C-alpha positions as CSV (number, residue, x, y, z in Angstrom):
1,X,95.5,25.7,94.6
2,X,98.9,24.1,94.1
3,X,101.8,25.4,92.1
4,X,104.6,23.3,90.7
5,X,108.0,24.6,89.4
6,X,108.4,26.3,86.0
7,X,108.7,24.0,83.0
8,X,111.8,25.0,81.0
9,X,115.0,23.3,79.9
10,X,117.0,22.1,77.0
11,X,116.5,19.3,74.5
12,X,119.4,17.5,72.9
13,X,119.5,18.1,69.2
14,X,121.8,16.1,66.9
15,X,123.0,18.4,64.1
16,X,125.2,16.7,61.6
17,X,128.5,18.5,60.9
18,X,128.0,21.0,63.7
19,X,131.2,19.8,65.3
20,X,129.7,19.8,68.8
21,X,126.7,18.7,70.8
22,X,123.7,21.0,70.3
23,X,120.8,21.8,72.5
24,X,117.5,23.5,72.0
25,X,116.2,25.6,74.9
26,X,112.5,25.7,75.6
27,X,110.1,27.4,77.9
28,X,106.8,25.5,78.1
29,X,103.6,27.3,79.3
30,X,102.4,25.5,82.3
31,X,98.7,24.7,82.0
32,X,96.2,25.2,84.8
33,X,93.7,22.4,85.5
34,X,90.5,23.7,87.2
35,X,88.2,21.4,89.2
36,X,84.7,22.5,89.9
37,X,82.7,22.1,93.1
38,X,79.5,20.4,94.1
39,X,80.1,17.6,93.7
40,X,78.1,17.8,90.5
41,X,78.1,21.6,89.8
42,X,79.9,21.3,86.4
43,X,82.4,23.8,85.0
44,X,80.4,26.8,83.8
45,X,80.7,28.8,87.0
46,X,84.5,28.5,86.8
47,X,84.5,30.3,83.4
48,X,85.5,33.5,85.1
49,X,89.0,32.0,85.2
50,X,89.3,32.6,81.5
51,X,90.5,36.0,82.8
52,X,93.8,34.3,83.7
53,X,94.3,33.4,80.1
54,X,93.1,36.6,78.6
55,X,95.1,38.8,81.0
56,X,98.1,36.7,81.9
57,X,98.4,34.1,79.1
58,X,97.9,31.2,81.4
59,X,96.5,28.1,79.5
60,X,93.5,26.6,81.2
61,X,91.8,23.2,81.2
62,X,88.2,23.0,82.2
63,X,86.4,19.7,82.7
64,X,83.1,18.3,83.9
65,X,83.5,15.6,86.5
66,X,81.8,12.3,85.8
67,X,78.1,12.4,86.6
68,X,77.4,16.0,85.7
69,X,77.5,18.6,82.9
70,X,78.7,17.2,79.5
71,X,80.3,14.2,81.0
72,X,78.7,10.8,81.3
73,X,75.6,10.8,83.6
74,X,75.0,7.9,85.9
75,X,71.6,8.4,87.4
76,X,71.2,4.7,87.9
77,X,74.0,4.9,90.5
78,X,72.1,7.3,92.7
79,X,72.6,6.3,96.4
80,X,75.4,3.9,95.5
81,X,78.0,4.9,98.1
82,X,80.3,2.1,97.0
83,X,80.5,3.6,93.5
84,X,80.7,7.4,94.3
85,X,84.0,7.6,96.1
86,X,86.8,10.2,96.4
87,X,89.1,7.8,94.7
88,X,86.8,7.7,91.6
89,X,87.4,11.4,91.1
90,X,91.2,11.1,91.8
91,X,91.3,8.4,89.1
92,X,89.3,10.7,86.8
93,X,91.8,13.6,87.3
94,X,94.7,11.3,86.7
95,X,93.1,10.1,83.5
96,X,92.8,13.7,82.4
97,X,96.4,14.4,83.2
98,X,97.5,11.3,81.3
99,X,95.3,12.3,78.3
100,X,97.2,15.6,78.0
101,X,100.5,13.9,78.6
102,X,101.1,16.0,81.7
103,X,102.2,13.2,84.0
104,X,105.9,13.9,83.3
105,X,105.5,17.7,83.0
106,X,104.7,20.6,85.2
107,X,101.1,21.7,85.6
108,X,99.2,23.8,88.1
109,X,95.9,22.8,89.8
110,X,93.1,25.1,90.9
111,X,90.2,23.5,92.8
112,X,87.2,25.5,93.9
113,X,85.1,24.2,96.8
114,X,84.7,20.4,96.4
115,X,87.2,20.6,93.6
116,X,89.9,21.2,96.2
117,X,88.1,19.6,99.1
118,X,88.1,23.2,100.4
119,X,87.0,22.5,104.0
120,X,89.7,20.6,105.8
121,X,86.9,18.5,107.2
122,X,83.2,18.3,106.6
123,X,82.4,18.3,110.4
124,X,84.4,21.5,110.8
125,X,82.6,22.9,107.7
126,X,79.2,22.1,109.2
127,X,80.4,23.7,112.5
128,X,81.2,26.9,110.8
129,X,77.9,26.9,108.9
130,X,75.9,26.3,112.0
131,X,77.5,29.4,113.5
132,X,76.4,31.4,110.4
133,X,72.9,30.0,110.6
134,X,72.7,31.3,114.2
135,X,73.0,34.8,112.8
136,X,70.2,34.5,110.4
137,X,66.7,36.0,111.0
138,X,64.7,33.9,113.4
139,X,62.1,32.8,110.9
140,X,64.8,31.7,108.4
141,X,66.7,29.9,111.1
142,X,63.6,28.1,112.4
143,X,62.7,27.0,108.8
144,X,66.2,25.5,108.4
145,X,66.0,23.8,111.8
146,X,62.5,22.4,111.1
147,X,63.6,20.9,107.8
148,X,66.6,19.2,109.4
149,X,64.5,18.0,112.3
150,X,61.8,16.4,110.1
151,X,64.1,15.5,107.2
152,X,61.8,17.4,104.8
153,X,64.3,19.0,102.6
154,X,61.9,19.5,99.7
155,X,59.5,21.9,101.5
156,X,59.2,25.4,100.1
157,X,60.0,26.9,103.5
158,X,63.3,25.0,103.8
159,X,64.3,25.8,100.2
160,X,63.6,29.5,100.6
161,X,65.5,29.5,103.9
162,X,68.5,27.9,102.2
163,X,68.4,30.5,99.5
164,X,68.6,33.2,102.2
165,X,71.7,31.5,103.5
166,X,73.2,31.1,100.0
167,X,72.7,34.8,99.1
168,X,74.7,35.6,102.2
169,X,77.4,32.9,102.2
170,X,77.5,31.3,98.7
171,X,77.4,34.4,96.5
172,X,76.6,37.9,97.7
173,X,76.1,39.5,94.3
174,X,72.6,40.5,93.3
175,X,71.7,39.3,90.9
176,X,73.8,36.2,90.7
177,X,76.0,35.8,87.7
178,X,74.3,33.4,85.2
179,X,77.2,31.0,85.6
180,X,76.6,30.7,89.3
181,X,72.9,30.1,88.8
182,X,73.8,27.5,86.2
183,X,75.8,25.5,88.9
184,X,72.7,25.3,91.1
185,X,70.6,24.3,88.1
186,X,73.0,21.5,87.4
187,X,72.6,20.2,91.0
188,X,68.8,20.4,90.8
189,X,68.6,18.8,87.3
190,X,70.7,15.8,88.3
191,X,71.5,15.6,92.0
192,X,72.9,12.0,91.8
193,X,76.4,12.8,92.7
194,X,75.7,15.7,95.1
195,X,73.1,13.9,97.2
196,X,75.0,10.6,97.3
197,X,78.3,12.1,98.3
198,X,77.3,15.2,100.3
199,X,73.6,15.6,101.1
200,X,70.3,17.4,100.4
201,X,71.7,20.9,100.8
202,X,74.9,22.8,101.7
203,X,73.6,22.9,105.3
204,X,73.2,19.2,105.8
205,X,75.6,16.4,105.0
206,X,74.2,12.9,105.0
207,X,76.4,11.3,102.2
208,X,79.7,9.6,102.2
209,X,81.6,12.9,102.8
210,X,79.8,13.7,106.1
211,X,82.7,12.5,108.3
212,X,85.5,13.3,105.8
213,X,88.7,15.1,106.8
214,X,91.8,15.6,104.8
215,X,94.2,17.7,106.9
216,X,95.8,14.7,108.6
217,X,97.4,13.9,105.2
218,X,98.1,17.6,104.3
219,X,101.7,17.4,105.3
220,X,102.3,15.3,102.2
221,X,101.5,18.2,99.9
222,X,105.0,19.1,98.8
223,X,104.3,22.0,96.4
224,X,103.6,25.7,97.1
225,X,99.9,26.1,97.9
226,X,97.6,29.1,98.0
227,X,94.4,29.1,100.1
228,X,91.7,31.6,99.4
229,X,88.4,32.1,101.2
230,X,86.0,35.0,101.7
231,X,85.1,36.7,104.9
232,X,81.5,35.7,104.5
233,X,82.3,32.3,103.0
234,X,80.2,29.3,104.0
235,X,83.7,27.7,104.4
236,X,84.6,29.5,107.6
237,X,88.1,29.9,109.0
238,X,87.5,27.0,111.4
239,X,87.5,24.7,108.3
240,X,90.5,26.4,106.6
241,X,92.9,26.7,109.5
242,X,93.8,23.0,109.6
243,X,95.0,23.2,106.0
244,X,97.1,26.3,106.8
245,X,98.6,24.6,109.8
246,X,99.4,21.3,108.1
247,X,100.6,22.2,104.5
248,X,104.3,22.9,104.6
249,X,104.5,25.6,101.9
250,X,101.3,27.6,102.2
251,X,99.9,31.1,101.9
252,X,96.3,32.0,102.9
253,X,94.5,35.0,101.6
254,X,91.0,36.2,102.7
255,X,89.0,38.6,100.6
256,X,87.0,41.0,102.7
257,X,83.9,41.5,100.5
258,X,83.4,37.9,99.4
259,X,81.7,34.7,100.3
260,X,82.1,31.4,98.4
261,X,82.3,32.8,94.9
262,X,85.1,35.2,95.4
263,X,86.2,34.7,91.8
264,X,83.0,36.7,90.8
265,X,82.5,38.8,94.0
266,X,86.0,40.4,93.9
267,X,86.9,39.1,90.4
268,X,89.8,41.4,89.5
269,X,91.5,41.1,92.9
270,X,91.1,37.4,93.0
271,X,92.6,37.0,89.5
272,X,95.6,39.2,90.5
273,X,96.3,37.0,93.5
274,X,96.1,33.8,91.5
275,X,98.0,35.2,88.5
276,X,100.8,36.5,90.7
277,X,101.0,33.1,92.6
278,X,101.3,31.4,89.3
279,X,104.2,33.6,88.3
280,X,102.7,36.4,86.2
281,X,104.8,39.5,86.4
282,X,101.9,41.5,85.0
283,X,99.6,40.4,87.8
284,X,102.3,41.3,90.4
285,X,102.6,44.8,88.9
286,X,98.8,45.2,88.9
287,X,98.7,44.3,92.6
288,X,101.5,46.8,93.4
289,X,99.7,49.6,91.5
290,X,96.4,48.8,93.3
291,X,97.9,49.3,96.8
């Protein structure tokens, strides 16, 4: 999550017969753009962030990235690695920013999972996941290993084993919030973007992102940045640390009871951290009172 400076200032106002130059002071509420994960999970599982608006008055923009949700679907582009690129989604975000005329204003950005390219590198992400898989029950671990060995990612055994992993490291709530289930339904209903860019499951990357890393460019991020992960997150510390070491103005918070969906698993605490980071005095006070 990246935070830019507060948008406030004065506008010149020509008032006939005032006898002097006049100005109108303004304070403009800075919108928060949210970007969902997947790729292809759509926005519904981010709706918990409406808390930021209801509690702290922060305006929020949700959007579905191209290829999923309510945005244009492109099933005919399945497997087209020349079409589905990171630059495509950067262009889409810039188009959104321009549509709302934010290119010359302040705005905040919150990306969850793929929406922020949360792992600093996919190889490090997989390394962290492999360590988590090693701690699973033997039968679950063997089912995952067999699926990856044979390439049979559609077998019931492999899918069930992945679900065991997901309930430990994707979302630990039981049952899952409907919005989280909806995200997985989106990926199953139209896996075009996910399978082309990432792979058949969270545990195996075969798409264009499999060798991706971003931390070598992280020193170029010149705004205050907040990193959040959960203790049980599939994005383990090994994949977050390079961000922390490379971004100049950065803070890292880890939530003890959470995995990948901390905005549901420790919802109130999560929103307080985010609200305070975005400048809400109410959120800061709530945090102080909860200590």
